[in-house]
C-alpha positions, 0 to 999 in steps of 0.5 A: 552868815546864812547857809545857802546853796547856789543853784545857778550863776550868770556873769555880772559884767558892769555890776558892783557891790558898794561897801563902807569901811565903818558903818555910817562913817567914812567913804564908800568903796566899790568892788566888781562883782564876779557873778550873780547867783540864784541861791536857795536857803534851807527853808526853800526861799530863793534870792539873787545875790551878787558874788565878789571877792574879799581882799584875800581873793575869796569869793563871797556873797556881797550882801552877807558882809556887815558893811555892804550898802547896795549894788550898783550898775555902770562904769567904775568911776 
């Protein structure tokens, strides 16, 4: 996992992170995002990332998970 500093957050209403349990196999599943965060890496590079929770309730950057596929916007169906 890359070390970053969170500079700012905004709500992520209606946004989801999409994952797959086993890379390239099995069904996809979605996790509701808590927020979008502007983050800064050690080298000064900035990016916007989605933050959700893992099954234990720990907030984490979705895109840093090895089974992350993409972000989606819209209904939970």
